[in-house]
N, C-alpha and C positions, 0 to 999 in steps of 0.2 A: 863539247863546249859546255861551260859552266853556266847554269841558268840563275842560281841564287847563291851569291858568295860575296862577302865583304872583304876587300883588300885595302890596305893602307897604301896610299900613293906617295912614295918618297920623291918629291919634286926635284931633288938634286939629281935624280936619275932620269929626268925627262930628256928625251932625245928630240932633236930638231926634226920636224916633219915637213910635209908639203903644205905650203901656205899659198892661198889664192887671194890676191888683193883686188878689190873691186872699186873702191872710192879713195881718193887722196885724203890723207889725214892731215889736218891743219892745226897749228897751235891754238889752244883754247877748246878744241873738240873734246867732248866728254864721251869716252868709249866704255861700253859695257860688254861683257861676254857671258855666254851661256855654253857650258860644256855638256856633251852627251858621250856616254860610254858606248862605243861602237861594238867592241868585242873584248872578251877576256879568254885567253887560252892558257892551258897548263901544258908544259912541255918538260921533258927530262933532258937536261943538258949534261955535258961531260962533268961539270962541277956540281951537279945536283939539280934539284927541282927549280923550275922557272915559271913565273906567271908573266904573261905578256898582255898588256892592256892597250887598246887603241882608243884614243879620245878625239873627238872633233869639237872644236870651239868656234862658234859664230860670234864675231865682234861687230857691234853696231854703234853708230854715232848718235848724237842727241836728236837727230831727225829720223831715227830708226832705219837709216840706210845701212845696208850690209857693207861693212868695210873690209873685213878679212874673214876667211874661213881657214882655220889652222887645224891640221891633223897631226897628232903626236902619238908616239909609241913609247910606252914605259915598260922596261924589263925589270922585274923584281926577282932577285935571287933568293933562294932559301937561306934564312939566317940574316937577311937584310944587307948582304955585302955585295 
């Protein structure tokens, strides 16, 4: 596992993850999110080097109630393709 490394996250490569919904979101709610990098792995794929990052984002409403926990996986291919 990589302990110190900076990778650029191409959000167009963001894969849908597992989302847990806790509170109903209503029109007018102000939602904010905070993301945490859970892990970054390096792997050798058939087409070259891959970085796989797992992010978890907690979204809260204006009352600080936890609305959604979203987990996403990003796969970054060598050369950005």
